[in-house]
N, C-alpha and C positions, 0 to 999 in steps of 0.2 A: 699628275703625270703630264709631262710636256712633250710627248713623242710626236705631236702634230703641230709644233710651232718651232720657232727659232731655237737652236741652230740646226734643226734636223730637216733633211729633205723628205718629203712625204707626198702622198696623193691628196689633193685638196678638193677636187670636184670631178664629176663624171657626167658625160653626155650620152644619152641613149636614144635609139630610134624606136618609134612605136607605130602601130598600125592605125590607131584612132586616138587623136589627141584629146578629145572630150572624154572618152572612156578612161584614158590614162590619168587625166587631171583629177577626175572624180576618185579614182583609186588612190592616187598618191596623197590626196588631201584627206579623204574619209577613212581609208584603211591604215596608211602609214603615218599620216599626221604632218605632212609638209604644209607650208604656206606658199602662195604664189608671190614671187618677187616682181615679175613682170611677164607679160605674155603677148603674143601675136597670134594670128589665126592658126599657124602650124608649129608653134614653138612656145615653150614656157620655161622660165627659170624658177626653181623651187628653193626655198630657204627654211631654216629652222629659227634663225635669230632675227629675221627681217632685214638683214643687211648683206650677208654673204651668200653666194650661190653654192649649194652642195650638189644639186642634180639639175640637169637640163634635159627636157624631153622634147623631141621634135618628130613630126610626121613628114618624112620625105615625100617628094612627088613620086607617084607610081610605086609606093612602098609595097614590099612583098613580105610574106610571113617569115618568121624566124627559120633559118635553114639549119637542119640537124647536122651534127658531126662536122662542124667547121671550127676554125679558130675564132677568137673573140671573147665575149663576156661569159664567165662562169657565174660570178656574182659581184656586185658591189656591196660594201659592208658599211652600215650606218652604226656609228659608235655612240651609245648612250652614256651619260655621265655617271649614273648610279644603278645599282642592282634593283632598287625600287622602281626605277623607270622601266626596266625589263619586265618586272612583275606586272606593272600596270598595262604594258602593251601586250603581254602574254594573255592577260585576262580579256583585253579588248579583242584580240584575235579569236579567242575561244568563244566569245559572245557572238562574233560574226561567222563562226564555223569556218574559219580560214584553214585550209590544209597546211600543216607545218612539219618541218623537220627540226631537229634540235641536237645540240651536242655540248658537252662540257669538254673544252679543249685544254684543261688545266690552267691555261693562262687567261681564259675567258669563258663566258657562257653565251651560247648563240642560238638564235632561232633562224630558220631558213624558210623562204617562201618564194613564189614566183608572181610577177605582175601579170595582168591579163594577156600579155603577148609572150609570156614565157621568159622574160628577163629575170635572172636570178637576183634575189635580195637576201642579204644577211642583216639581222638586227642583233647587236650584241653589247655587252659591257665587259670591261677589262677587270680581272681580279688585280689586286695590288701587285705592282711589279716586284715588291719585296718577297712575294710568295712564289714567283716563277723560279723554276729550277733549271740551271744551266750545266751542261756537260762541256766544259771548255767554251767554245764559241757557238755551241748549238743549244737552243732552248728546247726543253721537253714539252711536247704537245701530244694530245691524244684525241680520240673520238669516243668519249664516254657518255653515258646517259646523263642528262641534266636531272637535278632534283627540282622538278616542276612545282611541287607543293611548297618548298622553301622559297622559291623565286616568287610565286604568287603571294606568299605570306609577307614578303618584303613590300609588295605593292599595297597591302592593307585594304584591298578591295576598292581603292580609290579609282575614280574614272580616268580614262585616258583622254587627255585634253590636247594632244598633239606633241610633236617632238620638242623636247626642252631646248631652250636657246643655246645651251652649251654643246648640243649634238654636233658631231663632226663626221666627215667621211673618213672612216677608220682605215679601210684598205680596199684594194680591188684584187680580184682573183680571176685569172685569165686562162683560157684554153690556148695552148701553144702547139705549133706543128712539131717542134722538137725542143729539147731543153738545153743542150750544150751551147749552141750559138745564141739562143735567147738569154741564157744566164750571163754570157759574156757581154751582151748588150747592156743589161741592167747593172752588172757589177763593174766590169772594166770600163764601160761607157759612162753610165749615169752615177756610179759611185755607191751603189747599194752593196750590202754584204749578205751572203747566204747564212741564215740562222737556223734552218731546219730543212731536212730532206725526207721525203717519203719514198724510199726505194729509188728507182729510176723513173718514177712516174710524176713526181711533184716536188717542187722546192719553194721555200718561203724566204723572202729577202726583206731587209729593212735597213734603216740607219739608226744610230743612237741607242742600240740595244732593245728595240721594240721587237715583239714576237713576229710581226710581219706587216709591212706596208703594201707589199705586192705578193700574191701567190701565183704560181705558174704550174700548169699540169698538162699532160698529154692524154687525158682520159677520153677525148674525142678521137684518139688515134694518132700515132706518129705519122707525120706527113699530112695531117688534116688540112683541107684546102681553106682558103680565105672565103668568107661569105661575100655575096654580091653587095655592092655599095649601097643599094637602096633597100636591103633587107632589114627587118627588125633586128635589133641587137646593139652592140657597142658602136657609138660614133667616135668618141675620143675620151681621154681623161687627162687631167692636169697633174704633172709632177712639179711640185713647188719647191724651189731652191731658196735657201736662207739669204743669198746675196747674189749680185750680178757676177761677182768673181767666181763663185761656186758654179754658177750656170755656165759661164764661159769656159771653165775648166772641163766641164762635162761635154760641152759642144766640141771642144778640141779633141777629146778622147773618142767621141763618136766618129768624128771625121777620120781619125787615125785608124779606126776599125773599118772604115769604108762605108759608113752609114751616111745616107743623105740627110742633111738638115735643111729645112725649108724656112725661108724668111717671108712670111705672108704680108699682103698689102696692109692689113690692119695692125701691123707691128708685132704680131704674134710669131713665135718660133715653134715649129712642129717637126716631128720626125715619126718614123714607124719602126716598131721592133721587127725582128726577123719573121714573125708570124703575121705581120700586117696590121697589128693593133696600133692605132694612131694615138700619139700623146703630144701635148703641148708642154713646153718647158717654160715655167713661169717663175717670177720672183715677187 
């Protein structure tokens, strides 16, 4: 499945803020299985394949603990290539007594956990797209129990040796202050399509017929405030476009919506959604 490569627009990497960089580095290496690509005293870029960055963690100056009931990160989602990989990491988590949530979403099987600062993480694998059920332009998703025994059996008791090189940033799920204006930003602005709705509380958007590259919810409350800049949580994420033409089209549409687009000194282009979540527009 090629939902995270050309010609699709997708989330390619995420940057989060943590309270203690050493503690977080230990967690993301030993528990999740990332490798360090490079690091400085207060920042580290993490990889699965040794080349591309999937996650960056940073410890801001005067960092504060994660603020409850704000906009920002619900979870970022690490996509594993095979069900057997999910079985191996599930066994690994069990051996470490890591508290977990889990769900069979019909399109995927997922595990949920939090890092030491309360940043949400999903680890999942996708069922074959040929098995996904669509009602018109809406994909069927659910929150059913996983078959943990079957998933563990796929792993064959083999040890977890870290994230496979083919691991990708599968999607990001965000707390939003409201959904209508936020949906307009991502659809009419960035070019995503709504593929699933959960009442008036959550929606899931994607390109290319994926079940979702971005999730949005108001579970922290309609009108939830933005977190402080130096608090633990989401710093930014990258929306990766297949071409400069596609990115320029999105920039034009964002400006038509009245959204500010920032051209930073390092050549990067950034913007914020209506809930204050920062994203970089990359190619």
